[in-house]
PDB file of N, CA, C and O in Angstrom, chain B, residues numbered from 101:
ATOM      1  N   MET B 101       0.712  -1.128  -0.106  1.00  0.00           N
ATOM      2  CA  MET B 101       0.116   0.010  -0.080  1.00  0.00           C
ATOM      3  C   MET B 101       0.962   1.350   0.113  1.00  0.00           C
ATOM      4  O   MET B 101       1.819   1.513   0.981  1.00  0.00           O
ATOM      5  N   GLU B 102       0.603   2.200  -0.769  1.00  0.00           N
ATOM      6  CA  GLU B 102       1.248   3.497  -1.010  1.00  0.00           C
ATOM      7  C   GLU B 102       0.407   4.603  -0.595  1.00  0.00           C
ATOM      8  O   GLU B 102      -0.752   4.715  -0.995  1.00  0.00           O
ATOM      9  N   ALA B 103       0.981   5.453   0.226  1.00  0.00           N
ATOM     10  CA  ALA B 103       0.229   6.660   0.635  1.00  0.00           C
ATOM     11  C   ALA B 103       0.695   7.692   0.003  1.00  0.00           C
ATOM     12  O   ALA B 103       1.918   7.822  -0.043  1.00  0.00           O
ATOM     13  N   ILE B 104      -0.162   8.674  -0.637  1.00  0.00           N
ATOM     14  CA  ILE B 104       0.324   9.783  -1.514  1.00  0.00           C
ATOM     15  C   ILE B 104      -0.520  10.800  -0.928  1.00  0.00           C
ATOM     16  O   ILE B 104      -1.734  10.602  -0.876  1.00  0.00           O
ATOM     17  N   LYS B 105       0.116  12.132  -0.371  1.00  0.00           N
ATOM     18  CA  LYS B 105      -0.628  13.373   0.010  1.00  0.00           C
ATOM     19  C   LYS B 105      -0.458  14.392  -1.096  1.00  0.00           C
ATOM     20  O   LYS B 105       0.647  14.543  -1.617  1.00  0.00           O
ATOM     21  N   SER B 106      -1.401  15.021  -1.433  1.00  0.00           N
ATOM     22  CA  SER B 106      -1.229  15.927  -2.525  1.00  0.00           C
ATOM     23  C   SER B 106      -1.778  17.345  -1.970  1.00  0.00           C
ATOM     24  O   SER B 106      -2.588  17.440  -1.048  1.00  0.00           O
ATOM     25  N   TYR B 107      -1.211  18.430  -2.676  1.00  0.00           N
ATOM     26  CA  TYR B 107      -1.468  19.790  -2.096  1.00  0.00           C
ATOM     27  C   TYR B 107      -1.842  20.510  -3.338  1.00  0.00           C
ATOM     28  O   TYR B 107      -1.312  20.214  -4.409  1.00  0.00           O
ATOM     29  N   ARG B 108      -2.714  21.422  -3.238  1.00  0.00           N
ATOM     30  CA  ARG B 108      -3.273  22.279  -4.357  1.00  0.00           C
ATOM     31  C   ARG B 108      -2.540  23.652  -4.443  1.00  0.00           C
ATOM     32  O   ARG B 108      -2.341  24.306  -3.419  1.00  0.00           O
ATOM     33  N   ILE B 109      -2.168  24.055  -5.589  1.00  0.00           N
ATOM     34  CA  ILE B 109      -1.402  25.308  -5.976  1.00  0.00           C
ATOM     35  C   ILE B 109      -2.237  25.933  -6.719  1.00  0.00           C
ATOM     36  O   ILE B 109      -2.690  25.341  -7.698  1.00  0.00           O
ATOM     37  N   PRO B 110      -2.653  27.320  -6.423  1.00  0.00           N
ATOM     38  CA  PRO B 110      -3.555  28.042  -7.431  1.00  0.00           C
ATOM     39  C   PRO B 110      -2.767  28.307  -8.602  1.00  0.00           C
ATOM     40  O   PRO B 110      -1.571  28.599  -8.619  1.00  0.00           O
ATOM     41  N   LEU B 111      -3.681  28.156  -9.749  1.00  0.00           N
ATOM     42  CA  LEU B 111      -2.880  28.466 -11.084  1.00  0.00           C
ATOM     43  C   LEU B 111      -2.368  29.713 -11.173  1.00  0.00           C
ATOM     44  O   LEU B 111      -1.275  29.910 -11.705  1.00  0.00           O
ATOM     45  N   ASP B 112      -3.100  30.672 -10.664  1.00  0.00           N
ATOM     46  CA  ASP B 112      -2.647  32.104 -10.832  1.00  0.00           C
ATOM     47  C   ASP B 112      -1.667  32.617  -9.727  1.00  0.00           C
ATOM     48  O   ASP B 112      -1.569  33.801  -9.407  1.00  0.00           O
ATOM     49  N   ALA B 113      -0.955  31.593  -9.185  1.00  0.00           N
ATOM     50  CA  ALA B 113      -0.029  31.878  -8.135  1.00  0.00           C
ATOM     51  C   ALA B 113       1.418  32.486  -8.855  1.00  0.00           C
ATOM     52  O   ALA B 113       1.817  32.077  -9.945  1.00  0.00           O
ATOM     53  N   PRO B 114       2.070  33.453  -8.109  1.00  0.00           N
ATOM     54  CA  PRO B 114       3.317  33.735  -8.527  1.00  0.00           C
ATOM     55  C   PRO B 114       4.352  32.818  -8.749  1.00  0.00           C
ATOM     56  O   PRO B 114       4.461  31.895  -7.942  1.00  0.00           O
ATOM     57  N   ILE B 115       5.190  32.900  -9.755  1.00  0.00           N
ATOM     58  CA  ILE B 115       6.355  31.693  -9.932  1.00  0.00           C
ATOM     59  C   ILE B 115       7.228  31.696  -8.766  1.00  0.00           C
ATOM     60  O   ILE B 115       7.818  30.647  -8.505  1.00  0.00           O
ATOM     61  N   ASP B 116       7.414  32.818  -7.953  1.00  0.00           N
ATOM     62  CA  ASP B 116       8.463  32.470  -6.744  1.00  0.00           C
ATOM     63  C   ASP B 116       7.628  31.851  -5.683  1.00  0.00           C
ATOM     64  O   ASP B 116       8.248  31.232  -4.817  1.00  0.00           O
ATOM     65  N   LEU B 117       6.223  31.909  -5.585  1.00  0.00           N
ATOM     66  CA  LEU B 117       5.522  31.084  -4.664  1.00  0.00           C
ATOM     67  C   LEU B 117       5.622  29.621  -4.908  1.00  0.00           C
ATOM     68  O   LEU B 117       5.902  28.833  -4.005  1.00  0.00           O
ATOM     69  N   ILE B 118       5.386  29.256  -6.158  1.00  0.00           N
ATOM     70  CA  ILE B 118       5.428  27.918  -6.502  1.00  0.00           C
ATOM     71  C   ILE B 118       6.890  27.304  -6.406  1.00  0.00           C
ATOM     72  O   ILE B 118       7.055  26.160  -5.981  1.00  0.00           O
ATOM     73  N   ASP B 119       8.014  28.163  -6.847  1.00  0.00           N
ATOM     74  CA  ASP B 119       9.359  27.686  -6.545  1.00  0.00           C
ATOM     75  C   ASP B 119       9.607  27.331  -5.021  1.00  0.00           C
ATOM     76  O   ASP B 119      10.257  26.351  -4.658  1.00  0.00           O
ATOM     77  N   SER B 120       9.024  28.225  -4.198  1.00  0.00           N
ATOM     78  CA  SER B 120       9.255  28.102  -2.765  1.00  0.00           C
ATOM     79  C   SER B 120       8.664  26.781  -2.343  1.00  0.00           C
ATOM     80  O   SER B 120       9.298  25.952  -1.690  1.00  0.00           O
ATOM     81  N   TYR B 121       7.415  26.622  -2.749  1.00  0.00           N
ATOM     82  CA  TYR B 121       6.673  25.416  -2.453  1.00  0.00           C
ATOM     83  C   TYR B 121       7.423  24.004  -2.724  1.00  0.00           C
ATOM     84  O   TYR B 121       7.495  23.028  -1.976  1.00  0.00           O
ATOM     85  N   PHE B 122       7.938  24.187  -3.973  1.00  0.00           N
ATOM     86  CA  PHE B 122       8.665  22.858  -4.313  1.00  0.00           C
ATOM     87  C   PHE B 122       9.878  22.784  -3.403  1.00  0.00           C
ATOM     88  O   PHE B 122      10.197  21.686  -2.947  1.00  0.00           O
ATOM     89  N   GLU B 123      10.585  23.882  -3.101  1.00  0.00           N
ATOM     90  CA  GLU B 123      11.753  23.809  -2.378  1.00  0.00           C
ATOM     91  C   GLU B 123      11.678  23.264  -0.983  1.00  0.00           C
ATOM     92  O   GLU B 123      12.524  22.572  -0.415  1.00  0.00           O
ATOM     93  N   VAL B 124      10.311  23.768  -0.441  1.00  0.00           N
ATOM     94  CA  VAL B 124      10.013  23.207   0.992  1.00  0.00           C
ATOM     95  C   VAL B 124       9.811  21.841   0.909  1.00  0.00           C
ATOM     96  O   VAL B 124      10.180  21.044   1.771  1.00  0.00           O
ATOM     97  N   LYS B 125       9.173  21.528  -0.217  1.00  0.00           N
ATOM     98  CA  LYS B 125       8.701  19.997  -0.416  1.00  0.00           C
ATOM     99  C   LYS B 125       9.799  19.258  -0.353  1.00  0.00           C
ATOM    100  O   LYS B 125       9.799  18.310   0.432  1.00  0.00           O
ATOM    101  N   ARG B 126      11.008  19.540  -1.191  1.00  0.00           N
ATOM    102  CA  ARG B 126      12.194  18.919  -1.600  1.00  0.00           C
ATOM    103  C   ARG B 126      12.841  18.606  -0.192  1.00  0.00           C
ATOM    104  O   ARG B 126      13.242  17.484   0.117  1.00  0.00           O
ATOM    105  N   LYS B 127      12.896  19.626   0.559  1.00  0.00           N
ATOM    106  CA  LYS B 127      13.875  19.626   1.886  1.00  0.00           C
ATOM    107  C   LYS B 127      13.024  18.602   2.863  1.00  0.00           C
ATOM    108  O   LYS B 127      13.604  17.750   3.536  1.00  0.00           O
ATOM    109  N   ALA B 128      11.762  18.749   2.872  1.00  0.00           N
ATOM    110  CA  ALA B 128      10.843  17.866   3.707  1.00  0.00           C
ATOM    111  C   ALA B 128      11.025  16.338   3.523  1.00  0.00           C
ATOM    112  O   ALA B 128      11.142  15.536   4.450  1.00  0.00           O
ATOM    113  N   LEU B 129      11.036  15.976   1.907  1.00  0.00           N
ATOM    114  CA  LEU B 129      11.077  14.665   1.497  1.00  0.00           C
ATOM    115  C   LEU B 129      12.797  14.200   1.851  1.00  0.00           C
ATOM    116  O   LEU B 129      13.169  13.095   2.249  1.00  0.00           O
ATOM    117  N   LYS B 130      13.428  15.084   1.644  1.00  0.00           N
ATOM    118  CA  LYS B 130      14.938  14.692   1.858  1.00  0.00           C
ATOM    119  C   LYS B 130      14.966  14.170   3.434  1.00  0.00           C
ATOM    120  O   LYS B 130      15.344  13.054   3.789  1.00  0.00           O
ATOM    121  N   SER B 131      14.522  15.139   4.223  1.00  0.00           N
ATOM    122  CA  SER B 131      14.798  14.772   5.591  1.00  0.00           C
ATOM    123  C   SER B 131      14.074  13.391   6.043  1.00  0.00           C
ATOM    124  O   SER B 131      14.585  12.593   6.829  1.00  0.00           O
ATOM    125  N   ILE B 132      12.727  13.221   5.386  1.00  0.00           N
ATOM    126  CA  ILE B 132      12.122  12.120   5.732  1.00  0.00           C
ATOM    127  C   ILE B 132      12.700  10.801   5.276  1.00  0.00           C
ATOM    128  O   ILE B 132      12.722   9.830   6.032  1.00  0.00           O
ATOM    129  N   PHE B 133      13.194  10.759   3.976  1.00  0.00           N
ATOM    130  CA  PHE B 133      13.869   9.749   3.408  1.00  0.00           C
ATOM    131  C   PHE B 133      15.040   9.341   3.951  1.00  0.00           C
ATOM    132  O   PHE B 133      15.385   8.175   3.758  1.00  0.00           O
ATOM    133  N   SER B 134      15.906  10.265   4.768  1.00  0.00           N
ATOM    134  CA  SER B 134      16.900   9.929   5.455  1.00  0.00           C
ATOM    135  C   SER B 134      16.776   9.044   6.665  1.00  0.00           C
ATOM    136  O   SER B 134      17.753   8.472   7.148  1.00  0.00           O
ATOM    137  N   HIS B 135      15.287   8.917   7.251  1.00  0.00           N
ATOM    138  CA  HIS B 135      15.101   8.050   8.194  1.00  0.00           C
ATOM    139  C   HIS B 135      14.380   6.744   7.834  1.00  0.00           C
ATOM    140  O   HIS B 135      13.827   6.098   8.724  1.00  0.00           O
ATOM    141  N   VAL B 136      14.369   6.355   6.614  1.00  0.00           N
ATOM    142  CA  VAL B 136      14.295   5.317   6.090  1.00  0.00           C
ATOM    143  C   VAL B 136      15.118   4.102   6.175  1.00  0.00           C
ATOM    144  O   VAL B 136      16.184   4.165   5.563  1.00  0.00           O
ATOM    145  N   LYS B 137      14.848   2.971   6.820  1.00  0.00           N
ATOM    146  CA  LYS B 137      15.777   2.068   7.040  1.00  0.00           C
ATOM    147  C   LYS B 137      15.348   0.663   6.183  1.00  0.00           C
ATOM    148  O   LYS B 137      14.193   0.269   6.016  1.00  0.00           O
ATOM    149  N   PHE B 138      16.390   0.118   5.764  1.00  0.00           N
ATOM    150  CA  PHE B 138      16.223  -0.999   4.805  1.00  0.00           C
ATOM    151  C   PHE B 138      16.721  -2.498   5.533  1.00  0.00           C
ATOM    152  O   PHE B 138      17.880  -2.769   5.847  1.00  0.00           O
ATOM    153  N   ASN B 139      15.812  -3.166   5.663  1.00  0.00           N
ATOM    154  CA  ASN B 139      16.211  -4.616   6.180  1.00  0.00           C
ATOM    155  C   ASN B 139      15.187  -5.694   5.697  1.00  0.00           C
ATOM    156  O   ASN B 139      14.440  -6.290   6.474  1.00  0.00           O
ATOM    157  N   GLY B 140      15.222  -5.907   4.229  1.00  0.00           N
ATOM    158  CA  GLY B 140      14.535  -6.722   3.514  1.00  0.00           C
ATOM    159  C   GLY B 140      13.422  -5.857   3.032  1.00  0.00           C
ATOM    160  O   GLY B 140      13.004  -5.944   1.878  1.00  0.00           O
ATOM    161  N   LYS B 141      12.967  -5.069   3.858  1.00  0.00           N
ATOM    162  CA  LYS B 141      11.725  -4.141   3.446  1.00  0.00           C
ATOM    163  C   LYS B 141      12.184  -2.736   3.982  1.00  0.00           C
ATOM    164  O   LYS B 141      13.050  -2.525   4.830  1.00  0.00           O
ATOM    165  N   ALA B 142      11.353  -1.745   3.247  1.00  0.00           N
ATOM    166  CA  ALA B 142      11.666  -0.336   3.953  1.00  0.00           C
ATOM    167  C   ALA B 142      10.961  -0.199   5.136  1.00  0.00           C
ATOM    168  O   ALA B 142       9.839  -0.698   5.226  1.00  0.00           O
ATOM    169  N   HIS B 143      11.474   0.423   6.080  1.00  0.00           N
ATOM    170  CA  HIS B 143      10.729   0.876   7.281  1.00  0.00           C
ATOM    171  C   HIS B 143      10.907   2.300   7.430  1.00  0.00           C
ATOM    172  O   HIS B 143      11.997   2.775   7.113  1.00  0.00           O
ATOM    173  N   LEU B 144       9.976   3.058   7.873  1.00  0.00           N
ATOM    174  CA  LEU B 144      10.178   4.561   8.160  1.00  0.00           C
ATOM    175  C   LEU B 144      10.550   4.657   9.679  1.00  0.00           C
ATOM    176  O   LEU B 144       9.681   4.259  10.455  1.00  0.00           O
ATOM    177  N   ASP B 145      11.588   5.077  10.152  1.00  0.00           N
ATOM    178  CA  ASP B 145      11.811   5.395  11.456  1.00  0.00           C
ATOM    179  C   ASP B 145      11.815   6.745  11.754  1.00  0.00           C
ATOM    180  O   ASP B 145      12.905   7.301  11.890  1.00  0.00           O
ATOM    181  N   PHE B 146      10.768   7.383  11.882  1.00  0.00           N
ATOM    182  CA  PHE B 146      10.366   8.863  11.869  1.00  0.00           C
ATOM    183  C   PHE B 146       9.476   9.180  13.223  1.00  0.00           C
ATOM    184  O   PHE B 146       8.247   9.237  13.210  1.00  0.00           O
ATOM    185  N   LYS B 147      10.260   9.368  14.340  1.00  0.00           N
ATOM    186  CA  LYS B 147       9.558   9.517  15.616  1.00  0.00           C
ATOM    187  C   LYS B 147       9.044  10.880  15.533  1.00  0.00           C
ATOM    188  O   LYS B 147       9.272  11.682  14.627  1.00  0.00           O
ATOM    189  N   ASN B 148       8.247  11.082  16.689  1.00  0.00           N
ATOM    190  CA  ASN B 148       7.647  12.388  16.953  1.00  0.00           C
ATOM    191  C   ASN B 148       8.579  13.462  16.996  1.00  0.00           C
ATOM    192  O   ASN B 148       8.451  14.407  16.218  1.00  0.00           O
ATOM    193  N   ASN B 149       9.633  13.409  17.942  1.00  0.00           N
ATOM    194  CA  ASN B 149      10.632  14.469  18.027  1.00  0.00           C
ATOM    195  C   ASN B 149      11.207  14.813  16.548  1.00  0.00           C
ATOM    196  O   ASN B 149      11.317  15.980  16.173  1.00  0.00           O
ATOM    197  N   ASP B 150      11.564  13.700  15.738  1.00  0.00           N
ATOM    198  CA  ASP B 150      11.949  14.104  14.584  1.00  0.00           C
ATOM    199  C   ASP B 150      11.126  14.953  13.673  1.00  0.00           C
ATOM    200  O   ASP B 150      11.621  15.802  12.932  1.00  0.00           O
ATOM    201  N   ARG B 151       9.799  14.682  13.758  1.00  0.00           N
ATOM    202  CA  ARG B 151       8.793  15.494  13.119  1.00  0.00           C
ATOM    203  C   ARG B 151       8.710  16.905  13.501  1.00  0.00           C
ATOM    204  O   ARG B 151       8.574  17.781  12.647  1.00  0.00           O
ATOM    205  N   LYS B 152       8.796  17.182  14.880  1.00  0.00           N
ATOM    206  CA  LYS B 152       8.897  18.482  15.414  1.00  0.00           C
ATOM    207  C   LYS B 152      10.056  19.348  14.860  1.00  0.00           C
ATOM    208  O   LYS B 152       9.915  20.501  14.451  1.00  0.00           O
ATOM    209  N   LYS B 153      11.238  18.644  14.897  1.00  0.00           N
ATOM    210  CA  LYS B 153      12.511  19.178  14.426  1.00  0.00           C
ATOM    211  C   LYS B 153      12.474  19.629  13.204  1.00  0.00           C
ATOM    212  O   LYS B 153      12.973  20.707  12.884  1.00  0.00           O
ATOM    213  N   LEU B 154      11.750  18.678  12.232  1.00  0.00           N
ATOM    214  CA  LEU B 154      11.694  18.972  10.835  1.00  0.00           C
ATOM    215  C   LEU B 154      10.685  20.320  10.775  1.00  0.00           C
ATOM    216  O   LEU B 154      11.103  21.309  10.174  1.00  0.00           O
ATOM    217  N   ASP B 155       9.542  20.346  11.314  1.00  0.00           N
ATOM    218  CA  ASP B 155       8.791  21.417  11.299  1.00  0.00           C
ATOM    219  C   ASP B 155       9.495  22.792  11.661  1.00  0.00           C
ATOM    220  O   ASP B 155       9.360  23.716  10.859  1.00  0.00           O
ATOM    221  N   VAL B 156      10.262  22.996  12.853  1.00  0.00           N
ATOM    222  CA  VAL B 156      11.156  24.013  13.283  1.00  0.00           C
ATOM    223  C   VAL B 156      12.172  24.202  12.165  1.00  0.00           C
ATOM    224  O   VAL B 156      12.539  25.360  11.970  1.00  0.00           O
ATOM    225  N   LYS B 157      12.626  23.343  11.487  1.00  0.00           N
ATOM    226  CA  LYS B 157      13.831  23.543  10.510  1.00  0.00           C
ATOM    227  C   LYS B 157      13.199  24.133   9.194  1.00  0.00           C
ATOM    228  O   LYS B 157      13.775  24.979   8.511  1.00  0.00           O
ATOM    229  N   ILE B 158      12.009  23.628   8.914  1.00  0.00           N
ATOM    230  CA  ILE B 158      11.332  24.259   7.610  1.00  0.00           C
ATOM    231  C   ILE B 158      10.874  25.693   7.738  1.00  0.00           C
ATOM    232  O   ILE B 158      11.038  26.577   6.897  1.00  0.00           O
ATOM    233  N   ILE B 159      10.185  25.812   9.091  1.00  0.00           N
ATOM    234  CA  ILE B 159       9.699  27.207   9.426  1.00  0.00           C
ATOM    235  C   ILE B 159      10.780  28.284   9.441  1.00  0.00           C
ATOM    236  O   ILE B 159      10.542  29.414   9.014  1.00  0.00           O
ATOM    237  N   ARG B 160      12.157  27.877  10.009  1.00  0.00           N
ATOM    238  CA  ARG B 160      13.083  28.858  10.165  1.00  0.00           C
ATOM    239  C   ARG B 160      13.725  29.232   8.800  1.00  0.00           C
ATOM    240  O   ARG B 160      14.076  30.382   8.536  1.00  0.00           O
ATOM    241  N   GLU B 161      13.832  28.354   8.092  1.00  0.00           N
ATOM    242  CA  GLU B 161      14.378  28.383   6.800  1.00  0.00           C
ATOM    243  C   GLU B 161      13.380  29.298   5.744  1.00  0.00           C
ATOM    244  O   GLU B 161      13.695  29.438   4.563  1.00  0.00           O
TER     245      GLU B 161
END
């Protein structure tokens, strides 16, 4: 089973807003994928504290 979360971007949004959105998305995915452990299968080891740290990191940047 695969979970996909989608977000809606207005079509008339400024290009810098769209670029910023994709930059934040890239940073979040990079951080989350760094917590994936492989042992025959992929396991996400992303604890609540890690999620909070990611929130703070993205907001500050």
